[in-house]
C-alpha positions as CSV (number, residue, x, y, z in Angstrom):
1,M,7.7,-4.5,2.0
2,T,8.2,-6.7,-1.1
3,K,5.1,-8.5,-2.2
4,A,4.5,-10.4,-5.4
5,A,1.7,-9.3,-7.7
6,V,-1.7,-11.0,-7.3
7,G,-2.0,-14.1,-9.4
8,P,-4.6,-15.4,-11.9
9,A,-6.1,-17.7,-9.4
10,L,-7.0,-14.9,-7.0
11,A,-8.3,-12.8,-9.9
12,T,-10.5,-15.6,-10.9
13,A,-11.8,-16.0,-7.3
14,L,-12.5,-12.3,-7.1
15,G,-14.5,-12.5,-10.2
16,L,-16.5,-15.4,-8.9
17,L,-17.2,-13.6,-5.6
18,A,-18.3,-10.4,-7.4
19,G,-21.7,-12.0,-7.7
20,S,-21.7,-12.6,-4.0
21,V,-21.2,-8.9,-3.3
22,L,-24.0,-8.0,-5.6
23,L,-26.2,-10.6,-3.9
24,L,-25.4,-9.3,-0.5
25,S,-26.0,-5.7,-1.7
26,G,-29.4,-6.6,-3.0
27,T,-30.8,-8.1,0.3
28,P,-33.5,-6.0,2.0
29,A,-32.3,-3.5,4.6
30,R,-33.0,-4.5,8.2
31,A,-35.3,-2.2,10.0
32,A,-33.0,-1.9,12.9
33,G,-30.3,-0.3,10.7
34,C,-26.6,-0.9,11.1
35,G,-25.5,-3.0,14.1
36,T,-22.2,-3.5,15.9
37,L,-19.0,-4.0,13.7
38,S,-15.4,-4.8,14.4
39,I,-12.7,-3.4,12.1
40,A,-9.0,-4.4,12.2
41,E,-6.7,-1.5,12.9
42,M,-3.5,-2.7,11.2
43,T,0.0,-1.9,12.3
44,W,0.9,0.3,9.3
45,G,-0.3,3.8,8.7
46,S,-2.4,3.7,5.5
47,S,-4.5,0.8,6.7
48,A,-4.9,2.2,10.3
49,I,-6.0,5.6,9.0
50,T,-8.5,3.8,6.7
51,A,-9.9,2.0,9.7
52,H,-10.5,5.3,11.5
53,I,-12.1,6.8,8.4
54,D,-14.4,3.8,8.1
55,R,-15.4,4.1,11.8
56,F,-16.3,7.7,11.5
57,I,-18.3,7.3,8.3
58,L,-20.1,4.1,9.5
59,E,-20.9,5.6,12.8
60,K,-21.9,9.1,11.8
61,G,-23.3,8.3,8.4
62,Y,-24.9,4.9,8.9
63,G,-25.5,4.7,12.6
64,C,-23.2,1.7,13.2
65,T,-21.4,1.0,16.4
66,V,-17.8,0.3,15.5
67,Q,-15.0,-1.2,17.5
68,L,-11.4,-1.0,16.3
69,V,-9.3,-4.0,17.2
70,P,-5.5,-4.5,16.8
71,G,-4.6,-6.4,13.7
72,D,-1.8,-7.5,11.3
73,T,-2.0,-9.3,8.0
74,M,-1.6,-13.0,9.0
75,P,-3.4,-13.1,12.4
76,T,-6.3,-10.9,11.2
77,F,-6.8,-13.0,8.1
78,A,-6.7,-16.3,10.1
79,S,-9.2,-15.0,12.6
80,M,-11.6,-13.7,9.9
81,N,-11.3,-16.9,7.9
82,A,-11.8,-19.3,10.8
83,E,-13.9,-17.4,13.3
84,G,-15.6,-14.6,11.2
85,R,-14.1,-11.8,13.2
86,P,-13.2,-9.0,13.0
87,D,-15.8,-8.1,10.4
88,M,-13.5,-6.2,8.2
89,A,-9.8,-5.7,7.3
90,P,-9.5,-2.4,5.5
91,E,-6.2,-3.2,3.7
92,I,-5.0,-6.6,2.8
93,W,-2.0,-6.9,0.5
94,A,-3.3,-9.9,-1.5
95,A,-0.1,-11.4,-2.6
96,S,1.1,-12.0,0.9
97,L,-1.9,-14.4,1.4
98,Q,-2.4,-15.5,-2.2
99,A,-3.3,-19.1,-1.8
100,P,-5.4,-19.1,1.4
101,L,-7.1,-15.9,0.4
102,T,-8.1,-17.4,-2.9
103,D,-9.6,-20.4,-1.1
104,A,-11.5,-18.2,1.4
105,L,-12.9,-16.0,-1.4
106,R,-13.9,-19.0,-3.5
107,D,-15.6,-20.8,-0.7
108,G,-17.5,-17.6,0.4
109,R,-16.1,-17.3,3.9
110,L,-14.7,-13.9,3.0
111,V,-15.7,-11.3,0.4
112,E,-13.6,-8.8,-1.5
113,A,-15.3,-5.4,-1.0
114,A,-13.0,-2.9,-2.8
115,R,-9.6,-2.5,-4.3
116,V,-8.8,0.1,-1.7
117,L,-5.6,1.5,-3.3
118,T,-6.6,2.3,-6.9
119,D,-3.0,2.2,-8.1
120,G,-2.0,-0.7,-5.8
121,G,1.0,-1.0,-3.6
122,V,4.0,0.4,-5.5
123,E,7.7,-0.5,-5.2
124,G,10.8,0.6,-7.1
125,W,13.9,2.6,-7.3
126,W,13.4,6.4,-7.0
127,I,15.3,9.7,-7.5
128,P,14.4,13.2,-6.3
129,R,12.2,15.2,-8.6
130,Y,14.9,18.0,-8.7
131,I,17.4,15.5,-10.1
132,S,14.9,14.3,-12.7
133,D,14.1,17.9,-13.8
134,A,17.8,18.8,-14.0
135,H,18.6,15.7,-16.0
136,P,15.6,14.8,-18.2
137,D,17.7,12.1,-19.9
138,I,17.4,10.0,-16.8
139,K,14.3,7.9,-17.4
140,T,15.4,4.4,-16.3
141,V,17.6,2.9,-13.7
142,Q,20.1,2.1,-16.4
143,D,20.3,5.9,-17.3
144,A,20.9,6.7,-13.6
145,L,23.8,4.2,-13.4
146,K,25.6,6.2,-16.1
147,H,26.0,9.0,-13.6
148,P,27.5,7.9,-10.3
149,E,28.6,11.4,-9.7
150,L,25.0,12.5,-9.3
151,F,24.3,10.1,-6.5
152,P,27.3,10.3,-4.2
153,S,27.9,7.6,-1.6
154,P,28.1,8.8,2.0
155,Q,30.8,6.1,2.5
156,D,33.0,6.9,-0.5
157,A,32.6,10.2,-2.4
158,T,34.3,8.8,-5.5
159,K,31.4,6.4,-6.0
160,G,27.7,6.5,-6.4
161,A,25.2,4.9,-3.9
162,I,22.2,2.8,-4.3
163,H,20.3,2.7,-1.0
164,N,18.7,-0.6,0.0
165,C,16.2,-1.4,2.8
166,P,17.2,-2.9,6.2
167,S,18.4,-6.5,6.4
168,D,15.3,-7.8,8.1
169,W,13.0,-6.6,5.3
170,N,12.2,-8.8,2.4
171,C,12.7,-6.0,0.0
172,Q,16.5,-6.2,0.6
173,I,16.6,-9.4,-1.4
174,P,15.3,-8.3,-4.8
175,T,17.1,-4.9,-4.5
176,S,20.4,-6.8,-4.0
177,N,19.7,-9.2,-6.8
178,L,18.8,-6.3,-9.2
179,Y,21.9,-4.5,-8.2
180,R,24.0,-7.5,-9.3
181,A,22.0,-7.9,-12.5
182,L,22.7,-4.3,-13.4
183,K,26.4,-4.7,-12.5
184,G,26.2,-1.8,-10.1
185,N,29.8,-2.3,-9.0
186,D,31.1,-2.0,-12.5
187,A,29.1,1.2,-13.0
188,G,30.9,2.8,-10.1
189,F,28.3,2.4,-7.4
190,Q,28.0,0.9,-3.9
191,L,25.0,-0.9,-2.5
192,I,24.3,0.6,0.9
193,N,22.1,-1.5,3.2
194,S,20.2,0.7,5.6
195,G,20.5,-0.2,9.3
196,S,16.8,0.6,9.9
197,A,13.7,2.3,8.5
198,A,14.9,5.5,10.2
199,D,18.2,5.3,8.4
200,L,16.6,4.8,5.0
201,D,14.2,7.7,5.6
202,G,17.0,9.9,7.0
203,S,19.2,9.4,3.9
204,I,16.3,10.8,1.8
205,A,15.7,13.7,4.1
206,R,19.4,14.6,4.1
207,A,19.6,14.5,0.3
208,F,16.7,16.9,0.0
209,E,18.1,19.2,2.7
210,E,21.4,19.4,0.8
211,K,19.8,19.2,-2.6
212,K,22.0,16.2,-3.5
213,G,21.2,13.2,-5.5
214,W,19.7,10.0,-4.1
215,L,19.0,6.7,-5.7
216,G,17.5,3.6,-4.1
217,Y,14.5,1.5,-3.1
218,Y,11.3,2.8,-1.7
219,W,7.6,2.1,-1.8
220,A,4.2,3.7,-1.7
221,P,2.0,4.7,0.0
222,T,4.3,6.3,2.6
223,A,4.7,9.5,4.5
224,I,8.2,10.0,2.9
225,L,6.8,10.2,-0.6
226,G,4.1,12.6,0.6
227,K,6.7,14.9,2.1
228,Y,9.4,14.6,-0.6
229,E,8.7,14.6,-4.3
230,M,10.4,11.6,-5.9
231,V,10.3,10.0,-9.3
232,K,10.1,6.2,-9.8
233,L,12.5,5.0,-12.5
234,S,11.7,2.3,-15.0
235,F,13.9,-0.8,-15.3
236,G,13.2,-0.9,-19.0
237,V,11.4,-4.2,-18.8
238,T,8.0,-5.4,-17.6
239,H,7.5,-7.4,-14.5
240,D,8.3,-11.1,-15.1
241,R,6.4,-12.9,-12.3
242,A,8.1,-16.3,-12.9
243,E,11.5,-14.8,-12.9
244,W,10.7,-12.8,-9.8
245,N,9.5,-15.9,-7.8
246,N,12.3,-18.1,-9.1
247,C,15.3,-15.7,-8.8
248,T,14.7,-12.0,-8.2
249,A,13.1,-12.5,-4.8
250,V,15.4,-15.5,-3.9
251,P,18.3,-14.8,-1.6
252,D,21.7,-14.9,-3.4
253,C,20.1,-16.1,-6.7
254,S,23.0,-17.3,-8.8
255,A,22.1,-15.6,-12.1
256,P,19.8,-12.6,-11.6
257,V,18.5,-10.7,-14.6
258,V,16.9,-7.2,-14.8
259,N,13.3,-7.3,-13.8
260,G,10.6,-4.8,-12.9
261,Y,8.9,-4.7,-9.5
262,P,5.4,-5.9,-9.2
263,T,2.4,-3.7,-8.4
264,T,0.5,-5.4,-5.6
265,D,-3.3,-5.4,-5.5
266,V,-4.6,-4.2,-2.1
267,Y,-8.1,-5.1,-1.1
268,T,-10.6,-4.4,1.7
269,I,-11.9,-7.8,2.8
270,V,-15.1,-8.4,4.8
271,T,-16.6,-11.5,6.4
272,R,-19.7,-13.1,4.9
273,G,-21.7,-11.9,7.9
274,F,-20.7,-8.2,7.4
275,S,-23.8,-7.4,5.3
276,E,-26.1,-9.1,7.9
277,K,-24.7,-6.9,10.7
278,A,-24.2,-3.7,8.8
279,G,-26.9,-3.8,6.1
280,P,-26.4,-3.6,2.3
281,E,-26.0,0.2,2.3
282,A,-22.9,0.0,4.5
283,L,-21.5,-2.8,2.4
284,A,-22.1,-0.6,-0.7
285,Y,-20.0,2.2,0.9
286,V,-17.2,-0.2,1.8
287,S,-17.3,-1.6,-1.8
288,K,-16.9,1.9,-3.3
289,R,-14.3,3.3,-0.8
290,Q,-11.0,3.7,-2.7
291,W,-8.2,6.3,-2.8
292,D,-5.0,6.7,-4.7
293,N,-1.4,6.7,-3.4
294,Q,-0.9,10.4,-3.9
295,T,-3.8,11.1,-1.5
296,V,-2.6,8.5,1.0
297,N,0.9,9.9,0.9
298,S,-0.3,13.4,1.6
299,V,-2.3,12.2,4.6
300,L,0.5,10.2,6.0
301,A,2.9,13.1,5.5
302,H,0.5,15.4,7.4
303,M,0.3,12.9,10.3
304,D,4.1,12.6,10.4
305,Q,4.7,16.4,10.2
306,T,2.1,17.2,12.9
307,N,3.0,14.1,15.1
308,G,-0.8,13.4,15.0
309,S,-2.6,10.3,15.8
310,R,-4.2,8.0,13.2
311,E,-7.6,9.4,14.3
312,D,-6.3,12.9,13.7
313,A,-5.1,11.9,10.2
314,A,-8.6,10.4,9.4
315,L,-10.3,13.7,10.4
316,Y,-7.7,15.6,8.4
317,F,-8.6,13.6,5.4
318,L,-12.3,14.0,5.9
319,K,-12.0,17.8,6.3
320,T,-9.4,18.3,3.5
321,F,-10.4,15.8,0.8
322,E,-14.2,16.1,0.7
323,P,-14.5,15.6,-3.0
324,V,-12.8,12.2,-2.6
325,W,-15.0,10.7,0.1
326,T,-18.3,12.3,-0.8
327,A,-18.0,10.3,-4.1
328,W,-18.2,7.1,-2.0
329,L,-21.6,8.0,-0.4
330,P,-25.2,8.9,-1.2
331,A,-25.9,12.6,-0.8
332,D,-28.0,12.1,2.4
333,I,-25.2,10.0,4.1
334,A,-22.5,12.5,3.0
335,A,-24.6,15.3,4.6
336,K,-24.7,13.4,7.9
337,V,-20.9,12.9,7.9
338,K,-20.3,16.6,7.0
339,A,-22.5,17.7,9.9
340,A,-20.6,15.4,12.3
341,L,-17.3,17.1,11.3
C-alpha cells in the first residue's frame, strides 16, 4: 500500500487544469441530458463503493446510463489516457502514476475532477485506542518503543512486537527500514512480517478480543480501522520526500533514518470527453464529491461485518450518511436520489 506523496509537478499540472474544469463546467447543457458513461470499478473497496455511489446518483439524479467496468490503477489509467475510456476512475492514488498522470493532465487528455479522499491516503504505525487512553504518555513511535511489555510478541513473550505487512506488499520495505532506524531490536522488539493480509488483520482482531497491546503498520481507508478504534503514532519528524525515495522506500537501505510516512493525494480522474457525454451538471457533481477516511472506514466496516456487496455498501452510505452526499448536489437532484432510495 505504500505510495509516495504527490509531487510539485503534479500539483502544478492540477492547477493548470483547474481552468479546464471550469471551462467544461461552463459549457451549455445539452438538451438530451446525460448520456451513457463508463466508470471503472477498481479492485479495492473504497474505490469500488465510490463507483457504485456514482452510478446510483448519476442514474437516479441526472438520468445517465452508467456501466461499471472492471479496473485497476495501471490498466485503467493507460486505457483512459490512450483511448478515452472508461470515462471516469473514481479513485486514483496519484503518486503511483506521478509522471504519466502529470503529463496527461497537462496535455488535457485527462482532467482531475475532485480530491475524493479529503484527508488523503494515510499510512503509519498504530496502537489500539484503549492502550493510548491507558498510557497517555505514548504519543510517538519512540514513546511506544520504551514499553515492549505493552506490545507482547506472539513469538516471544519476553519481547515486544512490531507487525509488518506481507512480503509481497511494498509497505514492508519502509516499515523494515524504519524499524532498523529506530533500533527496534535494541529496544526489545521483534519485527514480525505478516504472512498475508488476513494474518495482519487477524493479529489486530486478536489483540482487541484479548484487550492486549498491538503496534504496527496499517493504512486508511480500510474496514479494520472502521471496526477497531486505533491511534496513529507520530514519528516525531515530518515526511522527508527525498529521504523516502532515496532510502526509506529502498530495499535494505544501508543507513536508514527516522522518517514520517507520506499522505497520498487521491483523485477522481475523468476523460476530456466526460463533460460532453454527461453534461456540465454531472461534472459539477463529480468535482464536488468528496468524503473523509472516517466515513469510508465506517462504510467498509459495515460491508465487512454484513458480508455485503459493494452495491449494498453504496446504498448503506446513501441511506446512512445523507448529510454528506446531499452537500454534493443541488436540492432538486438530491430530492430525486432520495426518492429513488
